[in-house]
MARKE-865695 format. One record per residue (C-alpha): residue in one letter; x, y, z. Coordinates in steps of 0.02 Angstrom, whole numbers, padded with zeros to 5 digits, always signed. Example, Ala and Ser with C-alpha at 12.3 -4.5 7.8 and 13.67 -1.06 7.14 Angstrom:
A+00615-00225+00390/S+00684-00053+00357/
This chain:
M+00000+00000+00000/R+00056+00175-00038/D-00036+00262+00103/N+00051+00332+00254/R-00033+00342+00422/S-00012+00517+00485/N-00029+00570+00665/A+00000+00751+00618/M-00023+00839+00453/R+00091+00987+00465/G+00092+01141+00355/A+00052+01325+00347/T-00082+01401+00457/F-00244+01443+00370/S-00380+01564+00418/R-00564+01522+00433/R-00586+01592+00257/D-00452+01473+00194/M-00543+01328+00274/L-00700+01373+00178/W-00607+01372+00013/A-00667+01198-00022/G-00799+01073+00027/G-00808+00983-00137/A-00712+00962-00297/L-00680+01118-00401/A-00787+01056-00543/V-00809+01217-00640/G-00778+01282-00816/A-00717+01165-00951/A-00875+01151-01053/F-00899+01226-01226/A-00998+01115-01346/E-01164+01023-01361/P-01184+00884-01231/L-01174+00706-01292/K-01332+00602-01299/A-01329+00451-01185/A-01431+00296-01214/S-01576+00265-01095/P-01597+00100-01004/E-01724-00028-01057/S-01898+00026-01008/S-02034-00082-00937/V-02179-00141-01044/S-02281+00013-00998/G-02141+00125-01061/S-02095+00192-00889/E-01927+00178-00803/P-01887+00005-00734/T-01891-00018-00545/S-01746-00142-00544/W-01618-00200-00670/V-01444-00268-00698/D-01316-00181-00808/P-01226-00310-00919/A-01065-00211-00895/M-01072-00247-00707/P-01188-00398-00689/E-01140-00426-00508/V-01218-00258-00458/T-01406-00243-00436/H-01492-00078-00474/R-01662-00025-00410/M-01770+00123-00366/V-01806+00144-00180/E-01943+00250-00100/T-01874+00359+00039/N-01915+00526+00120/G-02049+00565-00009/I-01938+00536-00162/R-01860+00391-00257/L-01674+00358-00250/H-01581+00251-00374/V-01464+00133-00283/A-01331+00010-00338/E-01300-00133-00217/Q-01193-00287-00199/G-01161-00415-00064/E-01242-00478+00095/G-01202-00440+00276/P-01188-00282+00383/L-01247-00130+00284/T-01132+00008+00224/I-01204+00160+00133/L-01086+00247+00011/C-01122+00431-00026/H-01039+00509-00178/G-00973+00686-00201/F-00994+00827-00327/P-00997+00803-00474/E-01008+00615-00462/C-01138+00477-00443/W-01150+00301-00373/Y-01020+00245-00500/S-00878+00330-00406/W-00892+00184-00281/R-00885+00048-00416/H-00726-00028-00348/Q-00782-00029-00167/L-00950-00113-00204/G-00864-00274-00257/A-00726-00266-00127/L-00846-00242+00018/A-00962-00377-00047/K-00819-00501-00061/A-00769-00459+00119/G-00942-00503+00184/F-01031-00335+00185/R-01185-00266+00098/A-01131-00111+00003/V-01261+00011-00063/A-01216+00166-00165/P-01360+00285-00202/D-01370+00427-00325/L-01404+00573-00208/R-01563+00673-00240/G-01546+00772-00400/Y-01414+00655-00472/G-01423+00519-00604/R-01584+00419-00599/S-01640+00482-00428/D-01786+00602-00416/R-01752+00785-00447/P-01866+00901-00347/E-01893+01067-00435/E-01879+01177-00282/V-01701+01232-00243/E-01741+01236-00058/K-01766+01047-00059/Y-01579+01015-00076/T-01516+01055+00099/I-01403+00940+00197/F-01555+00894+00304/H-01645+00829+00150/D-01496+00721+00104/I-01481+00652+00281/G-01668+00617+00282/D-01651+00523+00118/I-01514+00411+00189/V-01606+00378+00352/G-01759+00327+00250/L-01648+00221+00138/V-01586+00121+00287/D-01767+00086+00333/A-01813+00042+00154/L-01670-00082+00147/G-01740-00169+00301/S-01598-00123+00418/K-01593-00042+00588/Q-01415+00024+00572/A-01280+00055+00444/V-01105+00120+00429/I-01108+00277+00322/A-00964+00324+00208/G-00945+00479+00101/H-00827+00569-00016/D-00823+00758-00042/I-00999+00828-00008/G-01046+00648+00031/A-00920+00656+00174/T-01006+00811+00243/I-01171+00718+00235/A-01094+00565+00318/W-01016+00663+00461/Q-01177+00754+00503/A-01286+00599+00482/A-01178+00508+00610/L-01181+00661+00724/L-01370+00683+00716/R-01422+00500+00712/P-01292+00391+00799/D-01434+00269+00833/R-01446+00235+00645/F-01265+00259+00591/R-01148+00160+00702/A-00989+00223+00619/V-00930+00344+00485/I-00797+00338+00349/A-00752+00507+00273/L-00646+00534+00119/S-00567+00703+00079/V-00677+00818+00186/P-00643+00818+00375/F-00769+00842+00513/R-00823+01023+00537/P-00945+01093+00665/R-01115+01139+00592/G-01068+01046+00434/F-00982+01191+00349/G-00877+01265+00489/G-00865+01444+00549/S-00971+01553+00663/V-01050+01659+00525/P-01140+01612+00362/P-01009+01526+00252/T-01039+01630+00096/T-01000+01791+00190/L-00819+01733+00200/M-00802+01688+00016/P-00697+01811-00086/S-00747+01897-00248/N-00663+02031-00353/E-00668+02106-00528/D-00569+01964-00606/A-00627+01809-00513/V-00757+01738-00395/F-00743+01600-00267/Y-00800+01436-00345/Q-00940+01402-00220/L-01016+01571-00262/F-00996+01535-00447/L-01083+01366-00429/Q-01237+01456-00364/T-01261+01551-00528/P-01357+01509-00687/E-01194+01535-00782/A-01118+01384-00693/E-01263+01274-00743/A-01248+01326-00924/A-01058+01311-00931/L-01050+01139-00851/G-01181+01070-00967/R-01112+01129-01133/D-00990+00985-01152/I-01012+00858-01014/R-00876+00743-01077/R-00748+00883-01078/T-00806+00936-00905/F-00770+00765-00832/R-00610+00732-00927/S-00543+00899-00867/Q-00596+00884-00686/L-00546+00703-00660/Y-00373+00747-00723/S-00344+00922-00653/L-00394+00877-00475/S-00306+00709-00474/G-00134+00659-00413/D-00085+00630-00595/R-00080+00815-00638/P+00094+00889-00662/P+00189+00922-00500/S+00187+01109-00535/A-00003+01114-00553/S-00103+01164-00399/G-00262+01074-00450/G-00417+01171-00500/F-00415+01359-00499/P-00289+01446-00384/G-00362+01479-00212/G-00531+01414-00269/M-00556+01569-00377/V-00646+01553-00545/P-00601+01682-00679/R-00754+01784-00723/K-00720+01752-00906/R-00736+01567-00866/A-00577+01514-00953/S-00590+01327-00980/L-00479+01198-00902/T-00366+01101-01017/D-00442+00945-01090/P-00303+00816-01062/P-00237+00723-01215/S-00256+00561-01117/L-00338+00505-00956/P-00250+00441-00799/A-00233+00252-00788/W-00370+00238-00656/V-00508+00308-00767/T-00561+00256-00943/E-00669+00330-01079/S-00799+00200-01033/D-00799+00271-00856/I-00823+00444-00928/D-00971+00375-01027/V-01060+00331-00864/Y-01040+00508-00796/V-01095+00584-00962/D-01249+00473-00958/A-01289+00519-00777/F-01275+00707-00802/T-01357+00708-00973/R-01503+00625-00885/S-01508+00733-00728/G-01441+00900-00787/W-01350+01012-00663/R-01491+01101-00572/G-01508+00971-00434/P-01321+00945-00404/L-01290+01133-00403/S-01433+01163-00281/W-01322+01094-00141/W-01210+01246-00161/R-01361+01361-00167/N-01409+01298+00006/I-01242+01311+00095/D-01293+01455+00208/R-01464+01377+00240/G-01385+01212+00287/W-01268+01300+00407/E-01419+01391+00484/L-01520+01231+00503/L-01377+01145+00595/A-01370+01281+00728/P-01461+01177+00862/F-01322+01047+00850/T-01178+01166+00883/G-01063+01079+01006/A-01152+00911+00993/A-01037+00766+01033/M-00980+00652+00892/T-00989+00481+00975/S-00971+00365+00825/P-00810+00274+00779/A-00736+00361+00627/L-00606+00339+00491/Y-00535+00482+00386/I-00443+00452+00221/V-00370+00589+00111/G-00254+00602-00038/E-00084+00681-00011/R-00111+00791-00165/D-00293+00831-00129/M-00303+01021-00119/L-00414+01000+00035/V-00264+00942+00137/A-00199+01120+00136/V-00366+01209+00141/F-00430+01106+00288/Q-00266+01099+00384/Q-00341+01166+00544/A-00499+01062+00533/I-00396+00904+00505/A-00288+00945+00656/K-00441+00970+00767/Q-00528+00810+00717/S-00452+00704+00855/I-00526+00825+00983/L-00697+00842+00902/V-00711+00658+00855/P-00644+00560+01005/K-00664+00390+00921/L-00572+00441+00763/R-00444+00314+00704/P-00272+00374+00645/A-00294+00470+00482/I-00238+00386+00321/M-00149+00494+00194/L-00128+00414+00023/G+00038+00458-00057/G+00026+00539-00228/C-00165+00534-00227/G-00272+00683-00276/H-00453+00724-00241/W-00540+00573-00319/T-00488+00461-00175/Q-00585+00299-00195/Q-00560+00299-00383/E-00376+00345-00388/R-00325+00225-00250/A-00461+00093-00259/L-00363-00049-00177/E-00293+00056-00034/V-00462+00135+00005/S-00556-00030-00004/T-00428-00114+00109/A-00434+00026+00237/M-00625+00026+00237/I-00634-00163+00260/D-00506-00160+00402/F-00608-00024+00489/L-00774-00114+00463/R-00705-00277+00531/S-00640-00188+00686/L-00810-00122+00736/
């Protein structure tokens, strides 16, 4: 394994504003052509969407639609045994956990990866206000019930990690442990003592990416060429980018002219054009309104979590992050405080040479660490 267990992640000191300069992948820009058309799945006899199916490309994985919290979530599942829910990040879908589904199943666990509300085949409420962190947590609690379980371990990457942390904090009776990739635990979900967006910078030349992602311009730009968007982001935020590249836009700032990211001539070894096809299909189907609505509810989510300020995190926890993930620097202080705020946190795992797309870039290392943690519970 190439990961290094780190008892201390040392570096420069960052302000509260610095710590807010991420919370998800910098998936912005890089989109300037008509989106590709993706083939729809086989429909039922009535012509409606199927309620369950198997994809010939991954026949060992079962797909189905599950009723939860007043909506339907698409889930991919594999294996039998104790339940683990896998929450993806932005802009991803269930497929980002493709490697872990099989690994966990083989190790004796039931792994279930949903498309979060607004993503892929899951329902997409029209109202922007229905995409708060509370809605996502409610969906996952209902999913555990719908799957016939009383408890689950919840894992998450990127915004999925934020959801996982707060789900375990609010409902330790339902989530007996948490595994977080990339994003560390932060009080009130988004950190800080004032509304998060009030700390986000903006000037004549550039705007902080989380502010940009709240705009109609972001929705239009991301959707113009979905394949280019994913090729660019999966490369530029990965550990495979050139050593001199910072990953994403400097300091999380997006140029107001929306200069595109470079479309790489080739993809890293851990992702294929067939993998890109799955993401293109998912976002051609869903569009970007639902996924972007998370960012449009950042302040509201922070406000809703006010009653839980100072609540004790009692669940056992595992934190995994890539050495070259930009969030290592941005969340330096939050990472350092985790052992105080999360008393049952295991030693952090830092994956050498890995960027932001943790469970995809280092599939074997992440799967092994997750299985070791699950077996120790």
